[in-house]
C-alpha positions, 0 to 999 in steps of 0.5 A, a space after each residue: 550524515 547519509 539518509 536511508 531511502 524509502 524502499 517503497 517511494 518509487 511509483 509502481 505500475 498497477 499490474 506490479 504493486 508492492 502489496 495487495 490487500 483484500 477486504 470485504 465487499 470486493 475491496 482490493 488495495 494495490 499499494 503502488 507507493 508509500 510517502 514515507 520509510 517503513 521505520 517513519 511510518 510506525 511512528 506516524 498514525 497518519 502514514 499515507 499510501 498511494 493505492 489502486 483500490 477496487 470494490 464493488 462500487 468501481 464497476 470492475 475499475 480501480 480508483 487511484 489515490 492516497 489513503 491512510 495506511 491504517 485504514 489498509 493494513 488490518 485486512 488481508 495481505 494476499 501478495 507482496 514483494 519480499 521486501 515488503 514482506 520484510 517490513 510489513 509481514 
């Protein structure tokens, strides 16, 4: 039985993220990788995304690391790949 690959499982460069979200207080999240396929993520309240995050507290730079997808998804999607839009809207 073949396993479906995660279309967002390869880490992308900060200048070419899968998606960019913005929120209050200057927050920007650039999604560089997801740990699970989107269909499995929907069933996992603790799904993890690897992101580059910027805010008023990072002094113009980005902090990179894992975050819960649920903490980013509610904010405004400002840009993304076509494939990201297909899976996450």
